[in-house]
C-alpha positions in Angstrom: -4.7 1.7 -10.2 -4.1 -0.6 -13.2 -7.8 -1.1 -13.6 -8.4 2.6 -13.4 -5.8 3.3 -16.1 -7.3 0.6 -18.3 -10.6 2.3 -17.9 -9.2 5.7 -19.0 -8.1 7.3 -15.8 -5.0 9.5 -15.8 -2.6 8.5 -13.0 -0.2 11.1 -11.6 2.5 9.7 -9.4 4.7 11.6 -6.9 2.4 14.5 -6.8 1.1 15.9 -3.5 -2.2 17.7 -3.1 -1.5 20.8 -0.9 -4.8 22.6 -1.1 -8.1 23.1 -3.0 -8.9 25.4 -5.9 -12.1 27.4 -5.3 -14.3 29.6 -7.2 -16.4 31.3 -4.6 -17.5 28.6 -2.2 -17.3 25.8 -4.7 -14.2 23.5 -5.0 -13.2 23.2 -8.6 -9.9 21.4 -8.3 -6.7 20.9 -6.3 -3.4 22.6 -6.0 -0.7 20.0 -6.5 3.0 20.0 -6.0 5.4 17.6 -7.8 7.7 15.8 -5.4 10.5 15.1 -7.9 13.4 17.4 -8.6 12.5 20.1 -11.1 8.7 19.7 -10.5 6.6 22.7 -9.7 3.0 23.5 -8.8 0.0 22.8 -11.0 -3.7 23.1 -10.7 -5.8 20.1 -11.5 -9.5 21.0 -12.1 -12.6 18.8 -12.1 -16.3 19.3 -11.6 -16.2 17.1 -8.5 -13.2 16.5 -6.3 -13.0 13.5 -4.0 -10.8 13.7 -0.9 -9.7 10.1 -0.3 -6.5 10.9 1.6 -7.0 8.4 4.5 -5.1 9.5 7.6 -4.5 12.9 6.0 -8.2 13.5 5.2 -8.9 16.0 8.1 -5.7 17.9 7.4 -6.6 18.2 3.8 -10.0 19.6 4.8 -8.4 22.1 7.2 -6.8 23.8 4.1 -10.4 25.0 3.4 -10.0 27.2 6.5 -12.8 25.6 8.5 -13.3 22.7 10.8 -13.9 19.3 9.1 -17.4 17.9 9.4 -16.2 14.5 10.8 -13.6 14.1 13.5 -10.9 11.6 12.5 -8.8 9.6 14.8 -5.6 7.9 13.6 -4.9 4.4 14.9 -1.4 3.1 14.7 -0.8 -0.5 13.8 2.5 -2.3 13.3 3.6 -5.7 12.0 6.8 -7.7 12.6 8.3 -10.5 10.6 10.1 -13.2 12.5 11.4 -16.8 12.2 8.7 -19.3 11.3 6.4 -20.0 14.3 3.3 -21.9 13.0 2.0 -24.0 10.1 -1.5 -22.5 10.4 -3.0 -19.1 11.1 -3.2 -18.3 14.9 -5.6 -15.6 16.1 -5.2 -14.5 19.7 -7.3 -12.2 21.9 -5.3 -9.9 24.1 -7.0 -8.3 27.1 -7.4 -4.5 26.7 -5.5 -4.4 23.4 -7.9 -6.3 21.1 -6.4 -9.1 19.2 -3.3 -10.2 17.2 -2.5 -12.8 14.6 0.4 -15.0 13.7 0.5 -15.9 10.0 2.8 -18.4 8.3 4.2 -16.2 5.5 7.1 -16.8 3.0 8.6 -19.4 5.3 8.5 -16.9 8.2 5.9 -15.5 10.6 4.0 -12.3 10.0 2.7 -11.0 13.3 0.3 -8.1 13.9 -1.3 -5.9 14.5 -1.3 -3.3 17.2 -4.1 -0.8 17.6 -3.6 2.4 19.5 -4.3 6.1 19.1 -1.7 7.9 17.1 -1.6 11.6 18.1 1.3 12.8 16.0 1.3 14.2 12.5 0.9 11.5 9.9 4.0 12.6 8.0 6.0 11.8 11.2 4.8 8.2 11.5 7.5 5.7 12.4 7.7 2.2 13.9 9.6 2.6 17.1 11.6 0.3 19.2 8.9 0.5 21.9 6.3 -0.6 19.4 8.3 -3.7 18.5 9.2 -4.7 22.1 5.6 -4.1 23.1 4.2 -6.4 20.5 6.8 -9.1 21.3 5.7 -8.9 25.0 2.0 -9.3 24.0 2.8 -12.3 21.8 4.8 -14.0 24.5 2.1 -13.4 27.1 -0.7 -14.9 25.1 1.2 -17.2 22.8 4.1 -18.4 25.1 5.1 -21.2 22.8 6.5 -18.5 20.5 9.3 -17.6 22.9 10.1 -14.5 20.8 13.2 -12.5 21.4 14.1 -9.1 19.9 16.7 -10.7 17.7 14.0 -12.8 16.1 12.5 -9.7 14.4 13.9 -9.5 10.9 11.7 -6.6 9.7 8.9 -4.3 10.9 6.5 -2.0 9.2 3.3 -0.2 10.1 0.6 2.2 9.1 -2.3 4.3 10.3 -6.1 3.6 10.2 -8.3 6.6 9.7 -11.2 6.0 12.1 -14.4 8.1 12.5 -14.6 9.1 16.1 -18.0 8.4 17.5 -17.1 6.4 20.5 -16.1 9.3 22.8 -12.8 11.0 23.4 -11.7 8.7 26.3 -12.1 5.4 24.4 -9.1 3.7 22.8 -8.7 3.2 19.1 -9.8 -0.4 19.3 -13.3 0.9 20.5 -13.6 3.4 17.6 -15.9 2.7 14.8 -14.6 1.0 11.6 -17.5 2.4 9.7 -16.9 4.8 6.7 -18.4 8.2 6.3 -19.0 9.6 2.8 -19.5 13.3 3.1 -21.0 15.7 0.6 -19.5 19.0 1.8 -22.1 21.1 -0.1 -25.0 20.7 2.3 -22.9 19.9 5.4 -20.3 22.6 5.2 -21.4 25.0 2.4 -18.5 23.8 0.1 -20.1 22.3 -3.0 -18.1 20.2 -5.4 -16.2 18.3 -2.7 -16.7 14.8 -1.4 -14.7 13.2 1.4 -14.4 9.5 2.2 -13.4 9.2 5.8 -12.8 6.1 7.8 -13.6 2.6 6.6 -11.2 -0.3 6.3 -9.4 -2.4 3.7 -12.0 -5.2 3.6 -14.8 -2.8 2.8 -12.9 -0.4 0.5 -14.5 -1.6 -2.7 -18.0 -1.0 -1.4 -17.0 2.4 -0.1 -15.6 3.4 -3.5 -18.9 2.4 -5.1 -20.8 4.7 -2.7 -18.4 7.6 -3.5 -18.8 7.1 -7.2 -22.6 6.9 -6.9 -22.6 10.3 -5.0 -20.2 11.8 -7.6 -22.5 10.8 -10.4 -25.5 12.3 -8.6 -23.6 15.6 -8.1 -22.6 15.6 -11.8 -26.3 15.1 -12.8 -25.5 11.8 -14.5 -27.5 8.6 -14.2 -26.2 5.9 -11.9 -24.8 2.9 -13.7 -24.7 -0.5 -12.1 -21.2 -1.1 -10.6 -19.3 -4.0 -12.0 -16.3 -3.9 -9.6 -17.9 -6.4 -7.2 -17.7 -9.1 -9.8 -14.7 -8.0 -11.8 -11.3 -9.6 -11.0 -8.4 -7.3 -10.3 -5.8 -7.1 -13.0 -4.3 -10.5 -13.5 -7.0 -12.1 -11.3 -8.9 -14.1 -13.9 -6.8 -17.3 -13.8 -9.3 -20.0 -12.9 -7.8 -22.9 -11.0 -4.4 -21.8 -9.6 -2.6 -25.2 -10.0 -3.9 -25.6 -13.5 -2.8 -22.1 -14.3 0.8 -22.7 -13.0 0.9 -26.0 -14.9 -0.1 -24.2 -18.1 2.7 -21.7 -17.7 5.2 -24.4 -17.1 4.0 -26.3 -20.1 4.5 -23.2 -22.3 7.9 -22.5 -20.7 9.5 -25.9 -20.0 13.0 -24.6 -19.8 12.2 -22.3 -16.9 12.0 -23.6 -13.3 8.5 -24.5 -12.1 9.2 -22.5 -8.9 9.5 -19.4 -11.0 6.2 -20.1 -12.6 4.6 -20.5 -9.2 6.1 -17.3 -8.0 5.1 -15.2 -11.0 1.6 -16.7 -11.0 1.1 -16.0 -7.3 2.2 -12.4 -7.6 1.0 -11.4 -11.1 -1.7 -13.9 -12.1 -2.7 -13.6 -15.7 -0.2 -10.8 -16.1 2.7 -13.3 -15.6 3.1 -13.5 -19.3 4.3 -9.9 -19.3 7.2 -10.9 -17.0 7.9 -14.1 -19.0 8.2 -12.0 -22.2 10.9 -10.0 -20.6 12.7 -13.2 -19.5 12.4 -14.7 -23.0 14.0 -11.5 -24.5 16.8 -11.5 -21.9 17.2 -14.8 -19.9 19.4 -13.1 -17.3 16.2 -11.4 -16.0 15.0 -14.8 -14.8 17.7 -15.1 -12.3 16.9 -14.4 -8.6 18.2 -11.1 -7.4 19.3 -12.8 -4.1 19.9 -16.4 -3.4 17.1 -17.8 -1.4 14.5 -15.3 -2.5 12.2 -15.8 -5.5 12.2 -12.3 -6.9 13.9 -12.0 -10.3 15.2 -9.1 -12.3 12.3 -9.0 -14.7 10.1 -7.8 -11.8 12.2 -4.7 -11.3 12.1 -3.9 -15.0 8.4 -4.5 -15.2 7.8 -2.3 -12.2 9.6 0.6 -13.9 8.0 0.1 -17.3 4.4 -0.9 -16.5 3.7 -0.2 -12.8 4.7 3.5 -12.4 7.7 2.8 -10.2 9.7 6.0 -10.0 12.3 5.3 -7.3 14.1 2.1 -6.3 12.1 2.0 -3.1 8.9 1.7 -5.1 10.1 -1.5 -6.8 11.8 -3.0 -3.8 9.3 -2.2 -1.0 6.0 -1.9 -2.8 5.9 -3.4 -6.3 7.8 -6.6 -5.5 8.6 -8.6 -2.4 12.3 -8.2 -2.6 12.4 -6.0 0.6 9.6 -7.6 2.5 11.7 -9.8 4.7 14.1 -7.0 5.6 17.2 -5.7 4.0 17.9 -7.9 0.9 21.5 -7.0 0.9 23.7 -4.5 -0.9 24.4 -6.8 -3.9 20.7 -7.4 -4.6 19.9 -3.7 -4.2 22.7 -2.7 -6.6 21.5 -5.2 -9.1 18.0 -3.9 -8.8 19.2 -0.3 -9.2 21.1 -1.2 -12.4 18.0 -2.9 -13.9 15.8 0.0 -13.0 18.4 2.5 -14.1 17.8 1.6 -17.8 14.1 2.6 -18.0 14.6 5.5 -15.6 17.8 6.8 -17.2 19.9 6.7 -14.0 23.7 7.2 -14.1 25.9 5.4 -11.6 25.7 8.2 -9.1 21.9 8.2 -9.1 21.9 4.4 -8.7 24.1 4.7 -5.6 21.7 7.4 -4.3 18.7 5.2 -4.8 20.3 2.3 -3.0 21.3 4.5 -0.1 17.7 5.7 0.2 16.4 2.2 0.4 19.0 1.2 3.0 17.9 4.2 5.1 14.5 2.5 5.3 16.1 -0.4 7.1 17.7 1.8 9.8 17.2 0.5 13.3 14.0 1.9 14.9 14.5 4.7 17.5 
């Protein structure tokens, strides 16, 4: 997203596409609804529209009033975070359910992932108690040295994989194809102006995006230009040798802890200087938000100012690692809300509301 913005893209956060704008058969834009208080509906128009809505792709196509060209299956996968179990990555094969891994991560263990068909509405997705206990049982069966118990699970999260169904209706999600399908709905469905990217996976997403853009250029009648994304570092990625980069940061900021330099370099790369500038202007922003965790106040301010974080959950759960190991505690969340409240203009009541919404995310699974 940062790369897109730097290249001139206009990013619109907290806006939901609810349908397509059509002129005759052609799609000429989307109907969008703002999800924040006071927002309304707006039409966003474009000569080509790309439906890249992942697990919602088929539901978006259904708003056209016709069956989607490709049948999509949603696969549910969850991860759990536990006490530290290994020093190295462990990958296990589990009969009938695929495989799972145990990763050493942030002085804990990150364990995943499950892979099963999810038949509910994607808006209703939740990690359940049955999901967690099932994964624990699988781990203990194939990795008995773990001796995992339910109380070892500090946090859980999950998501859905959009899979193209070409393996038959009776096959499980692990047998479904991980291939991607790029569909031009003009010749296939009589809906020109619309492209859908269906299926695929994280590790091939850049290549899939290149195919989508190539098709969009062709539909626009523009010449294809050679893609540079395959050799262009992500924002902050051009740092060279990591140890040398951290040493350089510490040499320029000798009064700050080397552990802070390592943390900022690991999470922001060459953009670490933006965080260090905030800390130089206000040294209190270099203090950890919670003892024992590396996240500092500058990260919350930066998320609000430079990374389109709108709500506290954006900063705590997605822009930073503050909430990745489970509930970071009321004091840390209140501190983060105060820091974010400045750029966002929150009064005390709104800060409390934001904290409560994050705490709701840590409610025990049903």
